[in-house]
KEVOVEX-406035 format. One record per atom (N, C-alpha, C, O): residue in one letter; x, y, z; atom name. Coordinates in steps of 0.1 Angstrom, whole numbers, padded with zeros to 4 digits, always signed. Example, Ala and Ser with C-alpha at 12.3 -4.5 7.8 and 13.67 -1.06 7.14 Angstrom:
ATOM   residu    east   north      up   atome
ATOM        A   +0132   -0057   +0078       N
ATOM        A   +0123   -0045   +0078      CA
ATOM        A   +0132   -0033   +0078       C
ATOM        A   +0142   -0033   +0085       O
ATOM        S   +0128   -0022   +0071       N
ATOM        S   +0137   -0011   +0071      CA
ATOM        S   +0129   +0000   +0079       C
ATOM        S   +0134   +0011   +0080       O
This chain:
ATOM   residu    east   north      up   atome
ATOM        M   -0077   -0728   +0354       N
ATOM        M   -0061   -0735   +0355      CA
ATOM        M   -0052   -0732   +0359       C
ATOM        M   -0045   -0739   +0366       O
ATOM        V   -0050   -0716   +0357       N
ATOM        V   -0035   -0708   +0361      CA
ATOM        V   -0039   -0709   +0381       C
ATOM        V   -0030   -0710   +0389       O
ATOM        E   -0054   -0709   +0386       N
ATOM        E   -0057   -0713   +0402      CA
ATOM        E   -0050   -0727   +0406       C
ATOM        E   -0046   -0727   +0417       O
ATOM        I   -0048   -0737   +0400       N
ATOM        I   -0045   -0748   +0405      CA
ATOM        I   -0028   -0749   +0403       C
ATOM        I   -0021   -0754   +0412       O
ATOM        V   -0024   -0746   +0394       N
ATOM        V   -0006   -0746   +0386      CA
ATOM        V   -0001   -0739   +0400       C
ATOM        V   +0009   -0745   +0405       O
ATOM        K   -0006   -0728   +0406       N
ATOM        K   +0003   -0719   +0412      CA
ATOM        K   +0009   -0728   +0427       C
ATOM        K   +0020   -0730   +0431       O
ATOM        P   -0004   -0730   +0432       N
ATOM        P   -0003   -0738   +0446      CA
ATOM        P   +0006   -0752   +0443       C
ATOM        P   +0017   -0753   +0448       O
ATOM        I   +0003   -0761   +0435       N
ATOM        I   +0008   -0771   +0430      CA
ATOM        I   +0025   -0766   +0430       C
ATOM        I   +0033   -0768   +0439       O
ATOM        A   +0027   -0760   +0423       N
ATOM        A   +0041   -0757   +0421      CA
ATOM        A   +0047   -0749   +0430       C
ATOM        A   +0059   -0753   +0431       O
ATOM        L   +0043   -0737   +0439       N
ATOM        L   +0047   -0737   +0450      CA
ATOM        L   +0052   -0750   +0459       C
ATOM        L   +0064   -0752   +0462       O
ATOM        A   +0042   -0760   +0464       N
ATOM        A   +0041   -0769   +0468      CA
ATOM        A   +0061   -0778   +0462       C
ATOM        A   +0071   -0778   +0469       O
ATOM        I   +0060   -0781   +0452       N
ATOM        I   +0069   -0787   +0445      CA
ATOM        I   +0082   -0778   +0449       C
ATOM        I   +0092   -0784   +0454       O
ATOM        I   +0083   -0766   +0447       N
ATOM        I   +0097   -0759   +0451      CA
ATOM        I   +0100   -0760   +0464       C
ATOM        I   +0111   -0760   +0469       O
ATOM        T   +0087   -0761   +0475       N
ATOM        T   +0091   -0761   +0488      CA
ATOM        T   +0095   -0776   +0489       C
ATOM        T   +0103   -0779   +0498       O
ATOM        L   +0092   -0782   +0483       N
ATOM        L   +0094   -0798   +0489      CA
ATOM        L   +0110   -0797   +0486       C
ATOM        L   +0117   -0800   +0495       O
ATOM        L   +0116   -0793   +0471       N
ATOM        L   +0128   -0795   +0466      CA
ATOM        L   +0139   -0786   +0480       C
ATOM        L   +0148   -0791   +0486       O
ATOM        V   +0137   -0778   +0482       N
ATOM        V   +0144   -0765   +0488      CA
ATOM        V   +0142   -0775   +0503       C
ATOM        V   +0153   -0778   +0507       O
ATOM        G   +0135   -0777   +0508       N
ATOM        G   +0132   -0790   +0516      CA
ATOM        G   +0142   -0802   +0520       C
ATOM        G   +0147   -0805   +0531       O
ATOM        L   +0141   -0808   +0508       N
ATOM        L   +0151   -0817   +0505      CA
ATOM        L   +0166   -0811   +0504       C
ATOM        L   +0174   -0815   +0512       O
ATOM        I   +0170   -0801   +0494       N
ATOM        I   +0180   -0799   +0497      CA
ATOM        I   +0184   -0792   +0511       C
ATOM        I   +0194   -0798   +0515       O
ATOM        V   +0180   -0785   +0518       N
ATOM        V   +0185   -0785   +0531      CA
ATOM        V   +0187   -0794   +0541       C
ATOM        V   +0195   -0793   +0551       O
ATOM        I   +0178   -0805   +0538       N
ATOM        I   +0180   -0818   +0545      CA
ATOM        I   +0194   -0824   +0544       C
ATOM        I   +0202   -0826   +0553       O
ATOM        K   +0196   -0829   +0527       N
ATOM        K   +0210   -0828   +0523      CA
ATOM        K   +0220   -0826   +0530       C
ATOM        K   +0228   -0835   +0536       O
ATOM        V   +0221   -0810   +0530       N
ATOM        V   +0230   -0799   +0534      CA
ATOM        V   +0233   -0806   +0551       C
ATOM        V   +0244   -0810   +0555       O
ATOM        I   +0223   -0807   +0557       N
ATOM        I   +0224   -0809   +0573      CA
ATOM        I   +0232   -0821   +0574       C
ATOM        I   +0241   -0822   +0582       O
ATOM        V   +0227   -0836   +0562       N
ATOM        V   +0230   -0843   +0570      CA
ATOM        V   +0247   -0844   +0567       C
ATOM        V   +0256   -0848   +0575       O
ATOM        K   +0249   -0840   +0554       N
ATOM        K   +0260   -0840   +0554      CA
ATOM        K   +0272   -0832   +0565       C
ATOM        K   +0283   -0837   +0569       O
ATOM        L   +0267   -0823   +0567       N
ATOM        L   +0274   -0816   +0582      CA
ATOM        L   +0274   -0827   +0594       C
ATOM        L   +0284   -0830   +0601       O
ATOM        I   +0263   -0832   +0596       N
ATOM        I   +0265   -0840   +0610      CA
ATOM        I   +0270   -0855   +0602       C
ATOM        I   +0269   -0865   +0610       O
ATOM        G   +0275   -0857   +0592       N
ATOM        G   +0285   -0867   +0589      CA
ATOM        G   +0298   -0866   +0588       C
ATOM        G   +0306   -0875   +0590       O
ATOM        S   +0302   -0851   +0585       N
ATOM        S   +0315   -0847   +0589      CA
ATOM        S   +0316   -0845   +0603       C
ATOM        S   +0326   -0851   +0607       O
ATOM        Q   +0310   -0841   +0612       N
ATOM        Q   +0311   -0839   +0624      CA
ATOM        Q   +0310   -0853   +0630       C
ATOM        Q   +0315   -0855   +0641       O
ATOM        I   +0305   -0862   +0626       N
ATOM        I   +0305   -0881   +0632      CA
ATOM        I   +0320   -0884   +0628       C
ATOM        I   +0328   -0887   +0636       O
ATOM        S   +0325   -0881   +0614       N
ATOM        S   +0337   -0886   +0612      CA
ATOM        S   +0348   -0877   +0622       C
ATOM        S   +0358   -0884   +0625       O
ATOM        R   +0349   -0869   +0625       N
ATOM        R   +0360   -0862   +0635      CA
ATOM        R   +0356   -0868   +0647       C
ATOM        R   +0366   -0872   +0653       O
ATOM        S   +0345   -0871   +0654       N
ATOM        S   +0342   -0877   +0667      CA
ATOM        S   +0351   -0891   +0669       C
ATOM        S   +0358   -0896   +0660       O
ATOM        K   +0349   -0895   +0679       N
ATOM        K   +0356   -0910   +0679      CA
ATOM        K   +0347   -0921   +0681       C
ATOM        K   +0349   -0931   +0689       O
ATOM        L   +0338   -0919   +0673       N
ATOM        L   +0327   -0929   +0671      CA
ATOM        L   +0332   -0939   +0661       C
ATOM        L   +0340   -0936   +0651       O
ATOM        D   +0328   -0949   +0663       N
ATOM        D   +0336   -0961   +0651      CA
ATOM        D   +0329   -0959   +0640       C
ATOM        D   +0317   -0956   +0639       O
ATOM        E   +0338   -0961   +0630       N
ATOM        E   +0331   -0956   +0616      CA
ATOM        E   +0319   -0970   +0607       C
ATOM        E   +0313   -0971   +0596       O
ATOM        S   +0319   -0974   +0618       N
ATOM        S   +0306   -0983   +0613      CA
ATOM        S   +0295   -0977   +0614       C
ATOM        S   +0286   -0978   +0605       O
ATOM        L   +0294   -0970   +0625       N
ATOM        L   +0277   -0962   +0627      CA
ATOM        L   +0278   -0953   +0618       C
ATOM        L   +0269   -0955   +0610       O
ATOM        K   +0284   -0942   +0616       N
ATOM        K   +0289   -0936   +0604      CA
ATOM        K   +0272   -0935   +0598       C
ATOM        K   +0263   -0928   +0602       O
ATOM        P   +0271   -0947   +0588       N
ATOM        P   +0260   -0943   +0580      CA
ATOM        P   +0248   -0949   +0579       C
ATOM        P   +0240   -0949   +0569       O
ATOM        F   +0248   -0956   +0595       N
ATOM        F   +0235   -0958   +0604      CA
ATOM        F   +0228   -0947   +0611       C
ATOM        F   +0216   -0946   +0611       O
ATOM        L   +0238   -0936   +0617       N
ATOM        L   +0234   -0925   +0622      CA
ATOM        L   +0230   -0915   +0610       C
ATOM        L   +0220   -0908   +0613       O
ATOM        M   +0235   -0912   +0600       N
ATOM        M   +0235   -0905   +0588      CA
ATOM        M   +0220   -0907   +0585       C
ATOM        M   +0211   -0898   +0583       O
ATOM        S   +0217   -0920   +0583       N
ATOM        S   +0207   -0928   +0578      CA
ATOM        S   +0193   -0921   +0587       C
ATOM        S   +0183   -0915   +0583       O
ATOM        I   +0195   -0924   +0604       N
ATOM        I   +0185   -0919   +0611      CA
ATOM        I   +0184   -0908   +0613       C
ATOM        I   +0174   -0905   +0619       O
ATOM        V   +0190   -0898   +0610       N
ATOM        V   +0192   -0883   +0606      CA
ATOM        V   +0184   -0878   +0596       C
ATOM        V   +0176   -0869   +0598       O
ATOM        S   +0187   -0888   +0581       N
ATOM        S   +0180   -0880   +0569      CA
ATOM        S   +0166   -0885   +0574       C
ATOM        S   +0158   -0875   +0574       O
ATOM        I   +0160   -0898   +0577       N
ATOM        I   +0150   -0902   +0581      CA
ATOM        I   +0142   -0893   +0586       C
ATOM        I   +0132   -0888   +0581       O
ATOM        G   +0148   -0891   +0599       N
ATOM        G   +0139   -0884   +0608      CA
ATOM        G   +0137   -0868   +0603       C
ATOM        G   +0126   -0862   +0605       O
ATOM        L   +0149   -0862   +0596       N
ATOM        L   +0145   -0849   +0596      CA
ATOM        L   +0133   -0848   +0576       C
ATOM        L   +0127   -0839   +0570       O
ATOM        K   +0134   -0857   +0575       N
ATOM        K   +0125   -0860   +0559      CA
ATOM        K   +0109   -0858   +0568       C
ATOM        K   +0101   -0849   +0566       O
ATOM        Y   +0108   -0871   +0578       N
ATOM        Y   +0097   -0872   +0580      CA
ATOM        Y   +0091   -0864   +0586       C
ATOM        Y   +0079   -0867   +0586       O
ATOM        C   +0095   -0851   +0594       N
ATOM        C   +0095   -0835   +0604      CA
ATOM        C   +0091   -0831   +0590       C
ATOM        C   +0079   -0827   +0591       O
ATOM        W   +0097   -0829   +0577       N
ATOM        W   +0097   -0818   +0568      CA
ATOM        W   +0083   -0823   +0562       C
ATOM        W   +0074   -0814   +0561       O
ATOM        L   +0078   -0837   +0557       N
ATOM        L   +0066   -0839   +0553      CA
ATOM        L   +0055   -0840   +0562       C
ATOM        L   +0044   -0841   +0558       O
């Protein structure tokens, strides 16, 4: 039983850490987009694209 729980727990921890890192990266990119001269209506779209791309690469 312990042999099964350890890899599953490690996988869940790795997933959660990765999702937290992706959230931080998306927030940083969002702040950079806000400072740029891009249209504000593009910000949610670009942040979604970055978030999806990073999550796809992570998984």
